[in-house]
C-alpha positions as CSV (number, residue, x, y, z in Angstrom):
1,X,140.7,93.4,122.3
2,X,138.8,94.1,119.1
3,X,140.6,95.6,116.1
4,X,138.5,98.8,116.1
5,X,139.2,99.3,119.8
6,X,142.9,98.8,119.2
7,X,142.8,101.4,116.4
8,X,141.0,103.8,118.6
9,X,143.7,103.6,121.2
10,X,146.7,103.9,118.9
11,X,145.2,106.3,116.3
12,X,146.2,109.5,118.2
13,X,149.9,108.7,118.2
14,X,150.6,106.6,115.1
15,X,150.1,108.0,111.6
16,X,148.8,106.1,108.6
17,X,148.6,102.8,110.5
18,X,147.2,99.9,108.4
19,X,145.2,97.2,110.2
20,X,144.3,94.0,108.3
21,X,141.7,91.5,109.5
22,X,142.1,87.7,109.5
23,X,139.5,85.9,107.4
24,X,138.4,83.9,110.4
25,X,137.6,86.9,112.6
26,X,134.1,86.5,113.9
27,X,131.7,89.5,113.6
28,X,134.4,91.7,111.9
29,X,134.5,92.6,108.3
30,X,137.1,90.8,106.2
31,X,139.3,92.1,103.3
32,X,139.4,95.7,104.6
33,X,142.3,98.0,105.7
34,X,141.9,100.9,108.1
35,X,144.2,104.0,107.7
36,X,144.3,106.5,110.5
37,X,145.3,110.2,110.1
38,X,147.9,112.0,112.2
39,X,145.3,114.3,113.8
40,X,142.9,111.5,114.6
41,X,140.2,112.3,117.3
42,X,140.5,110.0,120.3
43,X,136.9,109.8,121.5
44,X,134.4,111.0,118.9
45,X,130.8,111.6,119.8
46,X,129.7,111.5,116.2
47,X,131.0,109.5,113.2
48,X,130.4,110.9,109.7
49,X,130.5,107.7,107.6
50,X,130.7,108.1,103.8
51,X,131.3,105.7,100.9
52,X,133.6,106.9,98.2
53,X,134.4,105.7,94.7
54,X,136.8,107.7,92.6
55,X,136.0,111.1,94.1
56,X,139.4,112.8,94.0
57,X,137.8,116.0,92.6
58,X,135.7,116.6,95.8
59,X,137.1,114.5,98.6
60,X,139.4,117.1,100.1
61,X,136.8,119.8,100.2
62,X,134.3,117.4,101.5
63,X,136.4,116.3,104.5
64,X,137.2,120.0,105.2
65,X,133.4,120.7,105.1
66,X,132.8,118.0,107.6
67,X,135.5,119.2,110.0
68,X,134.2,122.7,109.7
69,X,130.7,121.5,110.4
70,X,131.9,119.6,113.5
71,X,133.7,122.7,114.8
72,X,130.7,124.9,114.3
73,X,128.4,122.4,116.0
74,X,130.9,122.2,119.0
75,X,131.1,118.4,118.9
76,X,134.0,116.0,118.7
77,X,133.7,113.8,115.6
78,X,135.4,111.6,113.2
79,X,135.1,111.4,109.4
80,X,135.3,107.7,108.2
81,X,135.6,107.3,104.4
82,X,134.8,103.8,103.1
83,X,136.9,103.9,99.9
84,X,136.8,101.5,97.0
85,X,138.5,103.8,94.5
86,X,141.1,103.1,91.9
87,X,142.4,106.7,92.0
88,X,144.0,108.7,94.9
89,X,140.8,109.4,96.8
90,X,142.0,107.5,99.8
91,X,145.3,109.4,100.1
92,X,143.6,112.8,99.7
93,X,141.0,111.9,102.3
94,X,143.7,110.8,104.8
95,X,145.7,113.9,104.2
96,X,142.6,116.1,104.8
97,X,142.1,114.4,108.2
98,X,139.7,111.5,107.6
99,X,140.0,107.9,108.6
100,X,139.9,105.7,105.5
101,X,138.6,102.2,105.4
102,X,139.8,100.6,102.2
103,X,137.4,97.9,100.9
104,X,136.7,96.1,97.7
105,X,134.0,97.6,95.4
106,X,130.8,95.7,96.4
107,X,128.0,98.2,96.7
108,X,126.8,101.2,98.7
109,X,124.9,99.2,101.3
110,X,127.8,96.8,101.7
111,X,130.1,99.7,102.3
112,X,128.1,100.7,105.4
113,X,128.0,97.1,106.6
114,X,131.8,96.9,106.2
115,X,132.1,100.1,108.3
116,X,130.0,99.1,111.3
117,X,132.9,97.6,113.4
118,X,134.9,100.8,112.9
119,X,132.3,103.3,113.8
120,X,133.3,104.8,117.2
121,X,130.7,107.6,117.6
122,X,127.5,107.4,119.5
123,X,125.8,109.1,116.6
124,X,126.2,108.3,112.9
125,X,125.8,110.7,110.0
126,X,125.6,109.4,106.4
127,X,125.7,111.0,103.0
128,X,127.8,111.5,99.8
129,X,131.3,112.9,99.5
130,X,130.6,114.7,96.2
131,X,129.9,118.0,98.0
132,X,126.2,117.9,96.9
133,X,125.1,117.8,100.5
134,X,126.4,120.6,102.7
135,X,128.1,119.0,105.6
136,X,129.1,122.4,107.0
137,X,125.6,122.6,108.3
138,X,125.5,119.7,110.9
139,X,124.0,121.6,113.8
140,X,120.3,120.7,113.0
141,X,121.3,117.0,113.1
142,X,123.2,117.3,116.3
143,X,120.4,119.2,118.0
144,X,117.9,116.4,117.0
145,X,120.3,113.7,118.3
146,X,120.6,115.5,121.6
147,X,116.9,115.8,121.9
148,X,116.7,112.0,121.8
149,X,115.9,111.3,118.1
150,X,117.2,107.9,116.9
151,X,116.7,108.3,113.1
152,X,117.0,111.6,111.3
153,X,116.1,112.0,107.7
154,X,117.4,115.0,105.7
155,X,114.9,116.6,103.4
156,X,115.9,118.4,100.3
157,X,112.3,119.4,99.6
158,X,112.0,121.1,103.0
159,X,115.4,122.7,102.6
160,X,117.1,124.1,99.5
161,X,117.6,122.5,96.0
162,X,120.1,124.5,93.9
163,X,118.8,125.0,90.3
164,X,120.2,122.2,88.1
165,X,121.3,120.0,91.0
166,X,118.5,117.4,90.7
167,X,117.3,116.0,87.3
168,X,113.7,116.8,86.4
169,X,112.8,113.1,86.4
170,X,114.1,112.6,90.0
171,X,112.6,115.9,91.4
172,X,109.1,115.8,90.0
173,X,108.5,112.1,89.2
174,X,110.7,109.5,90.9
175,X,111.3,110.9,94.4
176,X,107.7,112.3,95.0
177,X,106.0,109.1,93.7
178,X,108.1,106.6,95.7
179,X,107.9,108.8,98.8
180,X,104.2,109.0,98.5
181,X,104.0,105.3,98.0
182,X,106.1,104.6,101.0
183,X,103.9,106.9,103.1
184,X,100.8,105.0,102.0
185,X,102.2,101.6,102.6
186,X,103.7,102.4,106.0
187,X,101.4,105.2,107.3
188,X,104.4,107.6,107.5
189,X,104.9,111.2,106.7
190,X,108.3,111.5,105.0
191,X,108.9,114.2,102.5
192,X,112.1,112.9,100.8
193,X,113.0,109.2,101.4
194,X,115.9,109.3,98.9
195,X,117.8,112.1,100.6
196,X,121.3,110.8,101.0
197,X,122.1,112.8,104.1
198,X,120.6,111.1,107.1
199,X,121.6,110.2,110.7
200,X,120.9,107.6,113.3
201,X,122.4,106.4,116.6
202,X,124.9,103.7,116.5
203,X,122.7,101.5,118.6
204,X,119.9,102.0,116.0
205,X,122.3,101.1,113.2
206,X,123.2,97.9,114.9
207,X,119.5,97.0,115.5
208,X,118.6,97.8,111.9
209,X,121.0,95.0,110.8
210,X,121.4,96.2,107.2
211,X,121.2,93.4,104.6
212,X,121.1,95.2,101.3
213,X,124.3,95.6,99.4
214,X,123.2,98.0,96.7
215,X,121.1,101.2,96.4
216,X,118.2,99.7,98.2
217,X,120.0,100.0,101.5
218,X,118.5,103.5,101.8
219,X,114.9,102.2,101.6
220,X,115.7,99.3,103.9
221,X,117.0,101.7,106.5
222,X,113.9,103.9,106.3
223,X,111.5,100.9,106.4
224,X,113.2,99.2,109.3
225,X,113.2,102.5,111.2
226,X,109.4,102.5,110.8
227,X,109.1,98.8,111.8
228,X,111.3,99.4,114.8
229,X,109.3,102.5,115.8
230,X,112.4,104.6,116.2
231,X,112.0,108.2,117.3
232,X,112.2,109.7,113.9
233,X,112.3,113.3,112.5
234,X,113.3,115.3,109.4
235,X,115.6,118.3,109.1
236,X,115.9,120.5,106.0
237,X,119.1,120.0,104.0
238,X,120.8,121.9,101.2
239,X,121.4,120.1,97.9
240,X,124.0,121.5,95.5
241,X,125.0,120.9,92.0
242,X,127.8,118.6,91.0
243,X,131.2,120.2,90.7
244,X,132.4,121.0,87.2
245,X,134.0,117.9,85.6
246,X,132.3,115.4,87.9
247,X,129.8,112.8,86.8
248,X,127.3,111.3,89.2
249,X,127.5,107.6,89.8
250,X,124.2,107.1,87.9
251,X,125.7,108.9,84.8
252,X,128.9,106.8,85.1
253,X,126.9,103.6,84.9
254,X,124.5,104.7,82.2
255,X,120.9,105.9,81.5
256,X,119.4,102.7,83.0
257,X,121.0,103.2,86.4
258,X,118.4,105.5,88.0
259,X,115.6,103.2,86.8
260,X,117.4,100.2,88.2
261,X,117.9,102.0,91.5
262,X,114.2,103.0,91.6
263,X,113.1,99.4,90.9
264,X,115.2,97.8,93.6
265,X,114.0,100.5,96.1
266,X,110.4,99.7,95.2
267,X,111.2,96.0,95.7
268,X,112.5,96.8,99.2
269,X,109.3,98.8,100.0
270,X,107.1,95.9,98.8
271,X,109.0,93.2,100.5
272,X,109.2,94.9,103.9
273,X,105.6,96.0,103.5
274,X,104.2,92.7,102.4
275,X,101.5,92.7,105.0
276,X,100.0,95.9,103.4
277,X,99.0,93.8,100.3
278,X,97.7,90.8,102.2
279,X,96.3,91.8,105.6
280,X,93.3,94.0,105.0
281,X,92.7,92.6,101.5
282,X,92.7,89.1,102.9
283,X,90.2,90.0,105.6
284,X,87.9,91.5,103.0
285,X,88.1,88.5,100.7
286,X,87.5,86.2,103.7
287,X,84.5,88.1,104.8
288,X,82.9,88.2,101.3
289,X,83.7,84.5,100.8
290,X,82.1,83.4,104.0
291,X,79.1,85.6,103.3
292,X,78.6,83.8,100.0
293,X,79.2,80.3,101.3
294,X,77.8,79.8,104.8
295,X,74.2,81.1,104.3
296,X,73.8,78.5,101.5
297,X,75.0,75.5,103.4
298,X,71.6,73.9,103.4
299,X,70.4,75.1,100.0
300,X,70.0,78.0,97.6
301,X,68.9,81.4,98.8
302,X,66.8,83.9,96.8
303,X,67.2,87.6,97.4
304,X,64.8,89.6,95.3
305,X,65.3,88.6,91.6
306,X,68.6,86.9,92.3
307,X,69.0,83.3,93.3
308,X,72.2,82.4,95.0
309,X,73.0,78.7,94.5
310,X,76.0,76.3,94.0
311,X,78.1,78.4,91.7
312,X,77.9,81.3,94.1
313,X,79.0,79.0,96.8
314,X,82.0,77.9,94.8
315,X,82.9,81.5,94.2
316,X,82.6,82.1,98.0
317,X,84.8,79.0,98.7
318,X,87.5,80.4,96.4
319,X,87.4,83.9,97.9
320,X,87.4,82.4,101.5
321,X,90.5,80.3,100.8
322,X,92.3,83.2,99.1
323,X,91.4,85.6,102.0
324,X,92.4,83.1,104.7
325,X,95.7,82.4,103.1
326,X,96.4,86.1,102.6
327,X,95.6,86.8,106.3
328,X,97.9,84.0,107.5
329,X,100.7,85.3,105.3
330,X,100.2,88.8,106.7
331,X,100.5,87.5,110.3
332,X,103.7,85.7,109.5
333,X,105.1,88.7,107.7
334,X,104.3,91.0,110.7
335,X,106.1,88.6,113.0
336,X,109.2,88.4,110.8
337,X,109.4,92.2,110.5
338,X,108.5,92.8,114.2
339,X,111.3,94.6,116.0
340,X,109.3,95.7,118.9
341,X,107.6,92.4,119.9
342,X,104.1,93.8,119.6
343,X,103.0,91.7,116.6
344,X,104.6,88.6,118.0
345,X,102.8,88.9,121.3
346,X,99.6,89.7,119.5
347,X,99.5,86.8,117.1
348,X,101.0,84.2,119.5
349,X,98.4,85.3,122.1
350,X,95.6,85.0,119.5
351,X,96.8,81.7,118.0
352,X,98.0,79.7,121.1
353,X,99.4,76.4,120.0
354,X,97.2,73.9,121.8
355,X,94.0,75.8,121.4
356,X,94.7,76.4,117.7
357,X,95.6,72.8,116.9
358,X,92.5,71.6,118.7
359,X,90.3,74.1,116.8
360,X,91.9,72.9,113.5
361,X,91.0,69.3,114.3
362,X,87.4,70.3,115.3
363,X,87.0,72.3,112.1
364,X,88.2,69.4,109.9
365,X,85.9,67.0,111.8
366,X,83.0,69.3,111.3
367,X,83.8,69.3,107.6
368,X,83.8,65.5,107.5
369,X,80.5,65.5,109.2
370,X,79.0,68.0,106.7
371,X,80.4,66.0,103.8
372,X,79.0,62.6,105.0
373,X,75.4,63.1,103.6
374,X,76.9,63.6,100.1
375,X,79.1,60.6,100.5
376,X,76.1,58.5,101.6
377,X,74.1,59.7,98.6
378,X,77.0,59.0,96.3
379,X,77.3,55.4,97.5
380,X,73.5,54.9,97.4
381,X,73.4,56.0,93.8
382,X,76.0,53.5,92.6
383,X,78.9,55.9,92.9
384,X,77.1,58.6,90.9
385,X,75.9,62.1,91.8
386,X,72.4,63.0,90.8
387,X,70.1,66.1,91.3
388,X,68.6,64.3,94.3
389,X,71.6,65.2,96.3
390,X,71.4,69.0,95.8
391,X,71.1,69.8,99.5
392,X,74.0,67.4,100.3
393,X,76.1,69.1,97.6
394,X,75.6,72.5,99.2
395,X,76.6,71.0,102.6
396,X,79.7,69.4,101.0
397,X,80.9,72.8,99.7
398,X,80.8,74.2,103.2
399,X,82.4,70.9,104.4
400,X,85.3,71.4,101.9
401,X,85.8,75.0,103.2
402,X,86.0,73.7,106.8
403,X,88.4,70.9,105.9
404,X,90.7,73.2,103.9
405,X,90.5,76.0,106.5
406,X,91.3,73.5,109.3
407,X,94.4,72.2,107.5
408,X,95.5,75.7,106.7
409,X,95.1,76.8,110.3
410,X,97.2,73.9,111.5
411,X,100.0,74.5,109.1
412,X,99.8,78.3,109.8
413,X,100.2,77.6,113.5
414,X,103.4,75.6,112.9
415,X,104.9,78.3,110.6
416,X,103.9,81.1,113.0
417,X,105.6,79.5,116.0
418,X,108.7,78.7,113.8
419,X,108.8,82.3,112.7
420,X,108.7,83.4,116.3
421,X,111.7,81.2,117.1
422,X,113.6,82.8,114.2
423,X,112.9,86.3,115.5
424,X,114.2,85.3,118.9
425,X,117.5,84.2,117.3
426,X,117.6,87.5,115.3
427,X,117.2,89.6,118.4
428,X,119.9,87.5,120.1
429,X,122.5,88.3,117.5
430,X,121.7,91.8,116.5
431,X,120.7,93.7,119.6
């Protein structure tokens, strides 16, 4: 029996039980300790999973808010606090009725990763335990879950922002700009991607397979929900000011912390949206490059007052190679970040192995054939190129394009099929 299952069975009758995990336990987090309250819920439908770091000023009220919200929503739920504090936050949370998972301090994202084996509810609600998000108002999330939604984002901008609760820089610059950027990159319609209060099904959380250990976990979660095509919605949330005497985590770290968090969130957006930067731009570059190269294969072309000759061909060759490389990278990125199988089926169907390898060989042979006249002229002139070989030179540029493209296509096929094998393994271990 797994440790979480054992804890679930014994939690209703044993108070403050501590369960430690052996370092060799496969698939379960190491270096953690689960503490269970006296009034533990035996079979929760929803788990409220919250990281905490030295939040003694708010943790008791926060747990009470959660229990009040669960009661008003008429749903059985648990509060699971992932605590890395050096103060008495854990004890206060336990006394208020929350389960407490003691972990080393190793990042917000890692806290959620540590908690996954201990989440018992079918639904998972995340947020902060500083009483800035009003967890007494859980019903909108519960309603959306029961309507079949798999990922639910809170939205402060569609709800209520208490005056003085959000710094001007965050409210009018950081959050709107990064939200707009994400909507452009991923063709989404979020209004507040940095809202800390969000929910998802436990199954979706497992499928998302969080990797980020720091602030960027929030963006990773949103981006993967888009890639996985989860049924997603937003609900308005209330955002309140910090309690008197409490400093936010950004202020505790220093003035640079919000900028660092913004930068690593942007990094996550760009990495998970890599195909945005290379797919369509690559196709455009390839089209322009081929248009400049192929028509001049047998010599210069004059269009009105402009004569397109060898230098234009070399520019076209460069653009074609850049475009082709970008397109291939986009295809591989789409397969690596494909959680539905659509991109994988599309590109493996388009670039079937035998057919693609054969076309690569034919393209390279065609290139050698087009290059042969220049080689012959070169040999005939004593291993020197002269102006007499102008037409052969034009053909050789196209030949070079064919040879490079053929080799790139061959290597792309190998990497594409290797990437598809990788995604098969990923699905095997995360679904």
